[in-house]
C-alpha positions in Angstrom: -242.6 -314.6 -97.6 -242.7 -315.7 -101.4 -238.7 -314.7 -101.9 -236.1 -315.9 -100.3 -234.2 -313.6 -97.8 -230.4 -313.7 -98.9 -230.6 -314.5 -102.7 -233.8 -312.6 -103.3 -235.5 -316.1 -104.9 -238.8 -316.5 -105.6 -240.5 -319.6 -104.2 -243.5 -321.7 -105.9 -246.5 -320.8 -104.1 -249.5 -323.0 -103.6 -251.9 -323.7 -106.5 -249.5 -321.6 -108.5 -250.2 -322.0 -112.2 -246.7 -321.9 -115.0 -244.3 -323.1 -111.3 -241.7 -323.8 -114.0 -241.3 -320.1 -114.5 -240.8 -319.2 -110.9 -238.4 -322.3 -110.5 -236.4 -321.3 -113.8 -236.2 -317.5 -112.7 -234.5 -318.8 -109.3 -232.1 -321.4 -111.1 -231.1 -318.0 -113.7 -230.1 -316.0 -109.9 -228.2 -319.0 -108.8 -226.6 -319.5 -111.8 -225.4 -315.2 -111.8 -224.8 -315.7 -108.1 -223.1 -319.0 -107.5 -219.0 -318.9 -107.9 -219.6 -315.1 -108.7 -217.2 -313.9 -111.0 -217.0 -310.3 -113.0 -215.8 -308.9 -115.8 -214.5 -305.6 -114.9 -216.1 -303.0 -112.3 -215.9 -299.6 -113.9 -218.8 -299.6 -116.8 -221.1 -297.1 -116.4 -223.6 -298.4 -119.3 -224.4 -302.1 -121.0 -221.5 -303.2 -123.5 -222.8 -302.7 -127.2 -222.1 -306.4 -127.5 -222.9 -308.4 -124.2 -222.8 -312.3 -124.1 -225.0 -314.8 -122.8 -224.0 -315.3 -118.9 -222.1 -311.7 -119.3 -221.6 -310.2 -115.6 -219.9 -306.6 -114.3 -220.1 -304.8 -111.1 -221.7 -301.9 -112.3 -220.6 -298.3 -111.9 -221.0 -295.3 -110.3 -223.6 -293.0 -112.1 -225.1 -296.3 -114.4 -226.7 -295.4 -117.0 -229.0 -296.9 -120.1 -230.7 -299.9 -118.9 -228.0 -300.1 -116.0 -229.7 -296.8 -114.6 -229.8 -296.7 -110.6 -227.8 -299.9 -110.6 -224.9 -298.6 -109.2 -222.5 -301.4 -107.2 -225.0 -303.6 -108.4 -224.2 -306.8 -110.3 -225.9 -307.0 -113.6 -226.2 -310.6 -115.4 -227.0 -310.5 -119.2 -229.3 -313.5 -119.2 -231.7 -314.5 -121.8 -231.3 -311.6 -124.1 -231.8 -309.1 -120.9 -229.7 -307.7 -118.1 -231.1 -308.9 -114.8 -230.2 -306.6 -111.5 -228.8 -308.4 -108.3 -228.4 -306.1 -105.2 -225.6 -307.4 -102.7 -225.7 -308.4 -99.4 -223.0 -307.3 -97.2 -220.0 -310.0 -97.2 -220.6 -311.3 -100.6 -217.7 -312.0 -102.5 -216.7 -311.4 -105.6 -213.4 -312.0 -108.5 -213.0 -309.3 -110.8 -211.4 -310.9 -113.8 -209.3 -307.5 -115.4 -208.1 -306.7 -112.2 -207.3 -310.6 -111.3 -208.6 -309.6 -107.5 -211.2 -310.3 -105.0 -212.7 -308.0 -103.6 -215.9 -308.1 -101.0 -219.1 -305.7 -100.6 -219.1 -303.7 -97.3 -222.4 -302.4 -97.0 -221.1 -299.3 -99.3 -218.5 -300.3 -101.7 -216.8 -303.4 -103.2 -213.1 -303.4 -100.8 -210.1 -305.1 -102.4 -209.9 -308.2 -100.1 -205.7 -308.3 -101.0 -206.3 -304.2 -99.2 -208.5 -305.5 -96.2 -205.4 -307.8 -95.4 -203.1 -305.5 -93.6 -202.5 -307.4 -90.5 -201.8 -310.8 -89.9 -201.6 -311.9 -86.2 -200.8 -314.8 -83.7 -200.4 -317.0 -87.0 -199.6 -321.0 -86.1 -197.1 -320.8 -88.8 -196.0 -319.6 -92.2 -194.1 -321.0 -95.0 -193.1 -318.9 -97.2 -192.0 -321.6 -100.9 -191.7 -324.2 -98.3 -193.7 -325.7 -95.7 -193.6 -324.7 -91.9 -193.6 -327.3 -89.3 -194.3 -327.5 -85.7 -189.9 -327.6 -85.2 -189.8 -324.4 -87.7 -193.2 -322.7 -87.6 -192.0 -319.8 -89.4 -190.1 -321.5 -92.7 -188.4 -319.8 -96.3 -187.3 -321.3 -99.2 -185.9 -318.3 -101.2 -182.5 -317.0 -102.6 -182.6 -313.2 -101.3 -183.8 -311.4 -98.7 -184.0 -307.9 -98.0 -185.3 -306.1 -94.6 -185.4 -302.5 -95.1 -185.5 -300.0 -92.1 -188.7 -297.6 -92.9 -187.3 -294.0 -93.9 -188.1 -291.0 -92.0 -190.1 -289.4 -95.0 -192.5 -292.7 -94.4 -192.9 -292.0 -90.9 -189.8 -294.6 -89.6 -186.3 -293.8 -88.1 -184.1 -294.8 -90.6 -182.9 -297.2 -88.4 -183.1 -301.1 -88.6 -182.3 -303.5 -85.9 -183.2 -307.4 -86.1 -183.7 -308.7 -82.9 -183.1 -311.9 -81.3 -184.2 -312.3 -78.2 -184.1 -315.7 -75.6 -186.1 -316.1 -71.8 -182.9 -316.3 -69.2 -178.9 -315.7 -69.5 -178.7 -319.8 -69.9 -181.0 -320.5 -72.9 -179.9 -319.3 -76.8 -180.3 -316.3 -78.9 -178.3 -316.9 -82.0 -177.4 -317.3 -86.0 -176.8 -320.7 -86.8 -175.2 -321.7 -90.7 -175.9 -325.3 -92.3 -174.8 -327.5 -95.2 -177.6 -329.3 -96.1 -178.9 -328.9 -93.0 -176.3 -329.8 -90.9 -174.3 -327.2 -88.7 -171.4 -325.5 -89.2 -170.9 -322.3 -87.3 -172.6 -320.1 -84.9 -172.7 -316.9 -83.2 -174.8 -315.4 -81.0 -175.9 -315.9 -77.1 -175.3 -319.4 -76.6 -175.9 -320.7 -73.5 -174.4 -317.4 -71.6 -174.9 -313.7 -72.4 -171.4 -313.3 -74.0 -171.0 -313.1 -77.3 -169.8 -316.4 -78.9 -168.5 -317.9 -82.5 -169.1 -321.3 -83.2 -167.8 -323.8 -86.1 -168.4 -327.3 -86.3 -167.2 -329.7 -89.2 -170.0 -332.7 -88.9 -172.8 -330.5 -87.1 -172.3 -332.7 -83.7 -169.3 -331.6 -82.4 -168.3 -328.1 -81.4 -165.2 -325.6 -81.3 -165.7 -322.3 -79.5 -163.6 -320.0 -81.6 -164.0 -316.8 -80.4 -165.6 -315.5 -77.1 -166.2 -311.5 -75.9 -167.0 -311.2 -72.6 -170.3 -309.3 -71.7 -168.6 -307.8 -68.9 -165.0 -306.2 -69.5 -165.1 -306.8 -73.4 -162.6 -309.2 -73.1 -161.9 -311.2 -76.1 -160.6 -314.7 -76.0 -159.9 -317.5 -78.1 -160.9 -320.9 -76.3 -159.9 -323.3 -78.6 -156.8 -321.7 -79.1 -154.9 -318.9 -81.8 -151.5 -319.1 -83.3 -151.1 -315.5 -81.8 -148.7 -315.1 -84.7 -146.3 -317.5 -84.5 -148.2 -320.9 -85.3 -148.3 -321.6 -81.4 -151.8 -322.7 -81.6 -152.3 -322.8 -77.4 -154.5 -319.9 -76.4 -152.0 -317.8 -75.2 -151.6 -314.8 -77.9 -148.1 -314.1 -76.4 -146.8 -317.9 -75.6 -143.8 -317.5 -78.3 -142.0 -314.9 -77.7 -142.7 -311.4 -76.0 -139.4 -309.1 -75.8 -140.2 -306.3 -73.3 -137.6 -303.9 -74.4 -139.2 -303.5 -77.9 -142.9 -303.8 -77.3 -145.1 -301.7 -79.2 -148.6 -300.0 -78.8 -150.9 -300.3 -76.0 -150.1 -304.1 -75.1 -150.0 -304.2 -71.3 -152.7 -307.4 -70.9 -150.2 -308.6 -67.9 -153.2 -311.7 -67.9 -151.4 -314.0 -70.3 -147.6 -313.2 -69.5 -147.4 -316.6 -67.6 -143.8 -316.9 -65.6 -142.5 -320.5 -65.6 -139.5 -321.5 -64.2 -137.8 -321.6 -67.6 -139.5 -320.3 -70.2 -141.0 -317.3 -68.6 -142.4 -314.3 -70.5 -141.2 -312.1 -67.9 -139.9 -311.5 -64.7 -141.2 -310.2 -62.1 -139.1 -307.4 -62.3 -140.2 -306.5 -66.1 -143.4 -306.6 -64.6 -143.7 -304.1 -62.1 -141.3 -301.8 -64.4 -143.7 -302.2 -67.1 -147.0 -301.5 -64.6 -145.2 -298.4 -64.1 -144.9 -297.3 -67.7 -148.7 -298.5 -68.8 -149.8 -295.8 -65.4 -147.8 -293.0 -67.5 -148.6 -294.3 -71.3 -150.6 -292.7 -73.8 -152.8 -294.1 -76.4 -150.2 -291.7 -79.1 -146.7 -293.0 -77.9 -144.7 -295.0 -79.8 -142.7 -297.7 -79.9 -139.5 -296.0 -78.7 -140.8 -294.0 -76.2 -142.4 -296.9 -74.7 -139.2 -298.6 -74.7 -137.5 -295.3 -73.7 -139.6 -294.7 -70.6 -139.3 -298.8 -69.9 -135.3 -298.5 -69.7 -135.2 -294.9 -68.0 -137.5 -296.7 -65.0 -135.6 -296.3 -61.9 -135.8 -298.9 -58.4 -136.6 -295.6 -56.4 -138.7 -298.0 -53.8 -137.9 -299.2 -50.0 -137.5 -302.3 -52.4 -135.6 -302.6 -55.8 -138.5 -303.8 -58.0 -136.7 -307.8 -57.6 -137.2 -307.6 -53.9 -140.4 -306.2 -54.2 -142.2 -308.7 -56.6 -140.4 -311.6 -53.9 -141.8 -310.3 -51.4 -145.5 -309.8 -52.9 -145.3 -313.9 -54.3 -144.2 -314.7 -50.8 -147.0 -312.6 -48.5 -149.0 -316.1 -48.6 -146.4 -318.3 -47.2 -145.0 -315.5 -44.7 -145.9 -317.1 -40.7 -147.1 -314.6 -39.2 -146.8 -316.5 -35.6 -143.2 -316.8 -36.1 -142.9 -313.7 -37.1 -144.5 -312.0 -33.6 -141.9 -314.1 -32.0 -139.1 -313.5 -34.1 -138.8 -309.9 -35.4 -141.3 -308.1 -33.2 -141.3 -308.2 -29.7 -144.6 -308.8 -27.6 -144.9 -304.8 -27.6 -146.6 -302.2 -29.3 -144.5 -301.6 -32.7 -145.5 -301.7 -36.2 -144.1 -303.4 -39.3 -144.2 -301.5 -42.7 -144.2 -303.7 -45.8 -143.2 -301.1 -48.1 -146.1 -299.8 -50.1 -147.9 -302.8 -49.9 -151.6 -302.4 -47.7 -150.8 -304.4 -44.6 -150.0 -302.9 -41.2 -149.5 -305.0 -38.1 -149.4 -303.6 -35.0 -149.5 -305.5 -31.4 -150.6 -305.3 -27.9 -148.6 -305.5 -24.7 -148.6 -309.1 -24.1 -150.5 -310.7 -26.7 -148.3 -312.4 -29.7 -149.3 -311.3 -33.4 -152.0 -314.5 -34.5 -151.7 -316.1 -30.7 -155.1 -316.5 -28.8 -157.1 -313.7 -28.3 -155.3 -311.9 -30.8 -155.9 -308.3 -31.6 -154.7 -306.5 -34.4 -154.8 -302.6 -34.3 -155.3 -300.3 -37.7 -156.2 -303.2 -39.6 -156.0 -303.3 -43.8 -155.5 -299.5 -44.8 -159.1 -299.2 -45.6 -160.7 -299.7 -42.1 -159.0 -296.4 -41.2 -158.9 -296.2 -37.3 -160.8 -299.3 -37.0 -159.9 -302.4 -35.1 -160.9 -305.8 -35.4 -160.3 -308.7 -33.0 -159.4 -312.7 -34.1 -159.5 -315.7 -33.1 -161.0 -315.3 -29.8 -161.8 -317.8 -27.0 -164.5 -320.6 -27.5 -167.8 -319.3 -27.3 -167.2 -315.6 -28.1 -167.3 -314.3 -31.6 -164.3 -315.5 -34.1 -164.3 -312.1 -35.2 -165.0 -308.4 -32.9 -165.2 -305.7 -34.8 -164.3 -302.4 -32.0 -164.3 -298.4 -32.9 -160.8 -297.2 -31.8 -160.9 -295.0 -28.6 -158.1 -293.7 -27.5 -156.5 -296.9 -28.2 -158.4 -298.9 -25.8 -159.6 -302.5 -26.5 -162.3 -302.5 -25.8 -163.1 -299.7 -26.3 -164.9 -296.9 -23.4 -168.7 -296.9 -22.9 -170.5 -295.1 -25.5 -169.3 -297.3 -28.0 -170.9 -300.7 -29.6 -169.3 -303.2 -30.6 -170.1 -306.7 -33.8 -169.3 -309.8 -33.0 -169.1 -312.4 -36.1 -169.2 -316.0 -35.7 -169.0 -318.3 -38.9 -169.5 -321.8 -39.3 -171.4 -322.0 -36.5 -170.8 -322.3 -32.7 -172.8 -324.6 -30.2 -176.8 -324.2 -30.7 -176.0 -322.6 -34.3 -175.3 -326.0 -35.7 -176.3 -324.9 -39.6 -175.4 -321.3 -39.1 -172.8 -320.0 -42.0 -172.2 -316.5 -40.6 -174.0 -314.7 -37.7 -173.6 -311.3 -37.0 -174.3 -310.2 -33.3 -174.7 -306.7 -31.1 -172.0 -307.1 -28.0 -171.9 -304.7 -24.9 -168.6 -302.2 -24.8 -167.2 -305.2 -22.5 -167.5 -307.6 -25.6 -171.0 -309.7 -23.5 -173.4 -311.1 -26.2 -176.5 -309.1 -26.4 -178.5 -310.0 -29.6 -178.3 -312.2 -32.9 -179.0 -309.3 -35.4 -178.6 -311.5 -38.6 -177.7 -314.7 -40.1 -176.5 -316.3 -43.2 -177.5 -319.7 -43.7 -175.2 -322.4 -44.8 -178.1 -323.0 -47.2 -178.0 -319.3 -48.8 -181.1 -318.4 -46.7 -181.0 -315.4 -44.6 -183.0 -314.7 -41.3 -183.2 -311.2 -39.6 -183.4 -310.9 -35.8 -183.8 -314.5 -35.7 -181.6 -317.8 -34.9 -184.5 -320.3 -36.2 -183.6 -321.3 -39.9 -185.8 -320.6 -42.6 -187.8 -323.4 -44.1 -186.4 -325.5 -47.4 -188.5 -323.0 -49.7 -188.0 -319.5 -48.0 -185.4 -317.9 -48.5 -185.6 -315.0 -46.2 -187.6 -314.8 -42.6 -187.8 -312.2 -40.6 -189.0 -311.3 -36.5 -191.0 -308.8 -37.3 -192.5 -306.6 -39.6 -190.9 -306.0 -43.2 -191.5 -302.8 -44.7 -191.0 -302.6 -48.7 -189.2 -299.5 -49.5 -192.1 -296.5 -49.9 -191.7 -294.0 -53.0 -192.8 -291.4 -54.8 -193.8 -292.5 -58.6 -191.3 -289.8 -60.0 -189.4 -291.5 -57.1 -189.2 -295.3 -58.1 -185.5 -296.6 -59.3 -185.4 -298.2 -62.2 -187.7 -301.1 -62.5 -184.5 -302.9 -65.0 -182.1 -302.4 -62.0 -184.8 -304.1 -59.4 -185.7 -307.2 -61.4 -188.8 -308.7 -62.4 -190.7 -309.9 -59.5 -189.6 -306.7 -56.8 -191.8 -305.0 -55.1 -192.3 -301.7 -53.3 -194.5 -299.4 -51.9 -195.8 -296.3 -53.7 -198.0 -293.0 -51.6 -199.4 -291.4 -55.0 -200.8 -293.1 -57.1 -203.4 -291.6 -59.4 -204.6 -295.4 -61.0 -205.2 -298.5 -59.4 -206.1 -301.2 -62.3 -204.7 -304.3 -61.7 -201.1 -304.7 -63.7 -201.3 -301.1 -65.1 -198.4 -299.4 -64.9 -198.4 -296.7 -62.0 -198.9 -293.5 -62.4 -198.2 -290.8 -59.7 -200.0 -287.7 -59.1 -202.6 -289.0 -57.2 -203.4 -290.1 -53.2 -203.6 -293.8 -53.4 -200.9 -295.8 -51.8 -200.2 -299.2 -53.3 -198.2 -301.8 -53.5 -196.5 -301.9 -57.0 -193.9 -304.6 -58.5 -191.8 -305.0 -61.2 -192.3 -306.9 -64.5 -188.4 -306.0 -65.3 -189.4 -302.5 -67.2 -192.1 -301.2 -65.6 -193.5 -300.8 -62.4 -196.7 -302.6 -62.1 -200.5 -301.8 -59.9 -200.1 -305.5 -57.7 -203.6 -307.2 -56.7 -204.7 -306.4 -53.7 -207.4 -304.5 -51.3 -208.5 -301.1 -53.3 -207.0 -302.4 -56.5 -209.5 -302.1 -59.6 -209.1 -305.7 -61.2 -207.6 -307.1 -58.1 -209.7 -309.1 -55.5 -210.0 -308.9 -51.9 -207.7 -312.3 -51.6 -205.7 -311.1 -54.2 -206.7 -313.0 -57.0 -204.9 -311.5 -60.2 -208.9 -310.2 -62.9 -208.2 -311.2 -66.1 -208.3 -308.4 -69.1 -208.2 -310.7 -71.7 -208.1 -314.4 -72.5 -205.3 -316.1 -70.9 -203.4 -319.5 -72.5 -201.1 -321.7 -69.9 -199.0 -323.9 -71.9 -198.7 -327.1 -70.5 -195.9 -330.3 -71.8 -194.7 -333.6 -70.7 -191.3 -332.0 -70.6 -192.3 -328.8 -68.2 -192.2 -328.4 -64.7 -195.3 -327.2 -62.6 -192.8 -324.8 -61.0 -192.8 -323.1 -64.2 -195.0 -319.8 -64.3 -196.8 -321.9 -67.9 -196.9 -318.7 -69.1 -194.9 -319.3 -72.7 -194.4 -322.7 -74.6 -190.6 -322.0 -73.1 -191.7 -322.8 -69.5 -194.5 -325.1 -69.7 -196.3 -326.5 -66.8 -195.5 -330.8 -66.8 -199.9 -331.6 -65.2 -202.9 -330.8 -66.5 -203.8 -330.5 -62.6 -201.2 -327.2 -62.0 -203.2 -325.4 -64.6 -206.7 -326.0 -63.4 -205.4 -325.4 -59.5 -204.2 -322.1 -61.1 -206.7 -321.2 -62.8 -209.2 -322.2 -59.6 -207.0 -320.5 -56.7 -205.2 -317.2 -58.7 -207.4 -316.4 -61.2 -210.7 -314.0 -61.6 -211.7 -315.1 -65.0 -213.8 -311.5 -65.2 -215.2 -312.8 -68.2 -212.3 -313.9 -70.3 -211.1 -317.8 -71.2 -208.4 -319.3 -69.6 -206.9 -322.0 -71.6 -204.4 -324.5 -70.8 -203.1 -325.3 -74.3 -201.8 -329.1 -74.3 -198.4 -330.2 -76.3 -198.8 -333.5 -78.3 -197.9 -336.4 -75.7 -200.0 -338.1 -73.2 -201.5 -336.6 -69.8 -202.6 -338.0 -66.5 -206.2 -336.8 -65.6 -207.6 -333.4 -64.3 -210.1 -332.5 -61.5 -212.0 -329.6 -60.8 -213.6 -329.1 -57.7 -215.2 -326.2 -57.7 -216.1 -323.4 -59.1 -214.0 -320.9 -60.9 -214.2 -317.3 -59.5 -215.7 -315.1 -62.1 -217.5 -315.7 -65.3 -215.6 -317.0 -68.1 -214.7 -320.4 -69.6 -211.8 -322.9 -67.9 -211.0 -324.9 -71.1 -208.2 -328.0 -71.6 -206.9 -328.2 -75.3 -205.2 -330.2 -77.2 -203.6 -330.3 -81.2 -206.4 -328.3 -83.5 -205.5 -330.4 -86.4 -204.7 -334.3 -84.8 -206.6 -334.9 -81.5 -205.3 -338.0 -81.1 -202.0 -336.8 -80.4 -203.0 -335.1 -77.6 -204.3 -337.8 -75.0 -205.5 -337.8 -71.4 -205.4 -341.0 -69.5 -207.1 -341.4 -66.5 -205.2 -344.5 -65.6 -206.9 -346.1 -62.4 -208.0 -342.8 -61.1 -212.2 -342.1 -61.4 -211.7 -340.4 -64.8 -209.7 -338.8 -67.5 -211.5 -335.2 -67.1 -213.9 -334.7 -64.2 -215.4 -332.1 -62.5 -217.3 -331.4 -59.4 -219.2 -329.0 -56.5 -220.6 -326.3 -58.5 -217.2 -326.4 -61.0 -217.5 -326.0 -65.1 -214.7 -327.4 -67.2 -214.8 -327.2 -71.2 -212.5 -330.2 -72.9 -211.8 -330.2 -76.4 -209.3 -331.4 -79.4 -208.4 -334.5 -77.2 -208.7 -338.2 -76.9 -209.8 -339.0 -73.6 -209.5 -342.9 -72.4 -208.3 -344.5 -69.2 -209.1 -347.6 -67.2 -212.1 -346.5 -65.8 -214.3 -343.6 -67.4 -213.0 -340.5 -69.8 -215.1 -337.9 -69.0 -217.2 -337.7 -65.5 -219.4 -335.2 -63.6 -220.8 -335.0 -60.4 -222.5 -332.9 -57.5 -223.3 -330.3 -59.5 -220.2 -330.2 -62.1 -220.7 -329.2 -65.7 -218.6 -331.0 -68.0 -218.6 -329.4 -71.9 -217.2 -331.5 -74.6 -215.9 -329.2 -77.3 -214.9 -329.7 -80.5 -212.4 -332.4 -81.9 -213.4 -334.9 -78.9 -212.5 -338.6 -79.7 -213.2 -341.2 -76.9 -210.3 -344.2 -76.2 -210.4 -347.2 -74.1 -212.1 -347.0 -70.8 -211.9 -350.7 -69.9 -214.0 -350.4 -66.4 -216.4 -347.6 -67.2 -218.2 -345.2 -69.3 -216.8 -342.7 -72.1 -219.6 -340.2 -71.0 -220.8 -340.6 -66.9 -222.4 -338.1 -64.8 -224.0 -339.1 -61.6 -225.2 -337.6 -58.4 -226.8 -334.4 -59.7 -223.4 -333.6 -62.5 -224.0 -332.5 -65.7 -223.0 -332.9 -69.4 -223.2 -331.5 -72.7 -221.8 -332.7 -75.8 -221.8 -329.7 -77.9 -220.3 -330.4 -80.9 -219.5 -333.7 -83.4 -217.0 -336.2 -81.9 -215.0 -339.8 -82.9 -215.9 -343.0 -80.6 -212.4 -345.2 -81.2 -212.4 -347.5 -78.8 -214.9 -349.2 -76.3 -216.1 -348.9 -72.9 -216.1 -351.3 -70.3 -219.8 -350.6 -69.3 -221.4 -347.4 -71.6 -221.1 -344.6 -73.9 -223.6 -342.9 -72.2 -224.0 -343.3 -68.1 -226.4 -341.4 -66.5 -227.1 -342.2 -62.5 -228.7 -340.5 -59.5 -230.0 -337.9 -61.0 -227.2 -337.3 -63.7 -227.9 -335.2 -67.1 -226.6 -335.8 -70.9 -227.2 -333.6 -73.6 -226.2 -334.6 -76.8 -228.2 -333.3 -79.6 -228.0 -332.7 -83.0 -224.8 -333.7 -83.9 -222.6 -336.4 -85.4 -220.9 -339.7 -83.9 -218.5 -341.5 -86.0 -217.1 -344.8 -85.0 -214.9 -345.7 -87.3 -213.9 -349.3 -85.2 -215.9 -352.0 -84.0 -216.3 -351.7 -80.5 -218.2 -353.6 -77.7 -220.3 -352.2 -74.9 -222.3 -353.5 -72.2 -224.8 -350.9 -73.0 -224.3 -348.3 -75.7 -226.8 -346.0 -73.0 -227.5 -346.3 -69.7 -229.7 -344.4 -67.4 -230.6 -344.8 -64.3 -232.3 -343.6 -60.6 -234.0 -340.2 -61.5 -231.6 -339.5 -64.3 -232.3 -338.1 -68.2 -230.5 -338.8 -71.5 -231.5 -336.4 -74.2 -229.9 -337.5 -77.4 -231.7 -337.0 -80.6 -230.8 -335.7 -84.0 -227.8 -337.8 -83.9 -226.2 -339.3 -86.5 -224.2 -342.2 -85.7 -222.0 -343.3 -89.0 -218.9 -345.2 -89.6 -217.4 -348.2 -90.7 -217.6 -349.6 -87.2 -221.3 -348.6 -86.4 -222.9 -352.2 -88.5 -220.4 -354.4 -85.9 -220.8 -353.3 -82.9 -222.1 -355.0 -79.7 -224.1 -355.2 -76.6 -227.4 -354.0 -75.5 -228.4 -350.8 -77.2 -229.9 -349.0 -73.8 -230.8 -349.6 -70.5 -233.2 -347.5 -69.0 -234.7 -348.0 -64.9 -235.9 -346.4 -61.9 -237.7 -343.5 -62.9 -235.5 -342.4 -65.1 -235.4 -341.2 -69.5 -233.5 -342.0 -72.5 -235.2 -339.2 -75.0 -234.3 -340.2 -78.6 -238.0 -338.0 -80.4 -239.1 -340.9 -81.2 -235.8 -342.7 -82.9 -237.1 -346.1 -82.4 -235.6 -348.6 -81.1 -232.8 -349.4 -83.2 -231.4 -345.9 -82.9 -228.4 -346.9 -80.8 -225.7 -349.2 -81.9 -225.5 -352.8 -81.0 -227.0 -356.1 -81.3 -229.3 -356.5 -79.0 -232.8 -354.8 -78.3 -232.8 -352.3 -75.5 -234.2 -353.2 -71.7 -237.5 -351.1 -70.6 -237.1 -352.0 -66.9 -239.8 -350.7 -64.3 -240.5 -347.1 -64.0 -237.7 -346.3 -67.0 -239.1 -344.8 -70.5 -237.5 -345.0 -73.6 -239.0 -342.6 -76.4 
């Protein structure tokens, strides 16, 4: 080969005469192509008076000296035009257009035109700097958001969406003065629409709240109601029912007081009757006339009826049964109130074994019993049959025990089946005081279980077209389908097939759930990844979270590793545990993951020292064993013993951006008992280790090749590199640099017992330290 493959520069060949000619030709090429900027790209013939060094992208159908040079680079050098043919990926600045373009192999493409999408940016600042708290920041005076018109293939609408994870979170707009909050509106801590204001950005007053269920508007901090009262009761000042205007029938604020009541009970009753017949078109005068014409036509006057309604809770029905109604069959009709009581011969209204027939009108002809003797249900429901209690053969009764009797001490409410004579048959369901539910059993569920059942629990079976709304069912709900046509894990289920599958709701769609027969699932129900997966980890998180967003992170590295190991089939994709800034306990991956792909612990990619894994008193900050493979990157590892540790067939990979802190009693990097550690990227040692930086023991294997190792501070080791008992350390072509290298103390290396430290002949002073290395019997340093 006599020319370079990329810039096509000539090489100086052996025994070549006039070597300077070849050398100068190469320099001309470098001068023409490095920092490539051309005057234009539309000329098809050379200009008449070019200047030395002028460069052009030749236009189409070129002629003259440029004939056949279409899209090539033409450079005027030493009185002649030189041709340079671009390779894919060359970048050029075009001066007359003020744009960059790149060569894609057939055309020059404007770089700005190619950049049509920017996805997954960590932060974006417009006119200012974004940060972790405000990853999207803009400093400007005007913002325009416009809908995409129908003529532009849009729908003409524009909706600005602010979404939050749960009701307890906030989705709001905050208005500030000099970065101090003054007003906020949106869904703030619940799902009601709220407007808040503040004078200092610290103390907030809730001005207006609109209820999400009813649309009712309230003023939690008060309203002057037009009269300056400021009490929060818009009708607290004066309310004259004889001159009421419009549709003003909300009774909630019309509170009666002993001396200053807004309306009497009778007035309220009459006004309610007017409301029932009022229309939006009625004038104030018509409403007033209807009110004044309202007559007292009930069995009680309006005033008497109101008094009786207010007094219902105070009636002693025991006394009522004795004093007003004899202990014989009869009925007390309280006007139009929806209550009907009657008794059975020989029994009082609310005495022991009291029976109430007819009951609340909504129960029709069914009856119920209250206050039975101890050991029997507190309340029994019967089907009425020829006025017989209990009913005749053929009817069953259901009994309810509240607050638990006998052996049911923790039960809140038990539903029992009784026979015709009221005798116990079986417990059918139990609602426990803890909120848990049992079906067919009186044994309380475990502390972490909300529902237990005696026997099988069968999810509802549907055809796909007959599935209920996934949104109404809620995220996490499960059902079975009988006619699925697709079986790919997590895909939206489709009908028209023969597959019988379990499906789950994600809150919007029904999706295929993992398990046997599911493509993308596994026999043990693991989820198989179809793309790279990131789990988030934060010192403020909780291991009860799902870890799938920065808003619901895990708290520990171990929770992430257990999740990747126990619940996933990686399926050829990466599973990343992304650490927020902070200090974390160690992580231990002890078995191989299922499926190809990498398990990665990743910290701060800009400032790795902000994310620290501290092994403390454990064996290591990051440890693998039994064939597990783990990659660690962009973090600082440290601890009381070791930083990295691999054993028993485990493989630990050092990724980019690693820092090693103090390991006071052990080594930064320890491989033992068939463990393997591969350092694949440049890294930094910021503090010392009590034993060694590299340590391979009992057939351990460490590989650290062609890297730059930076030592910014003076360090101390027993041995910088230690290798014992049939082990291997391959540490060659390293560039060990930094201000602390020269002052670092300790023996440079120790190799014993049929072990090898391979430096590719780098010499005895290759590793840092102030003492010569030690070759013990049967050890080899080379």
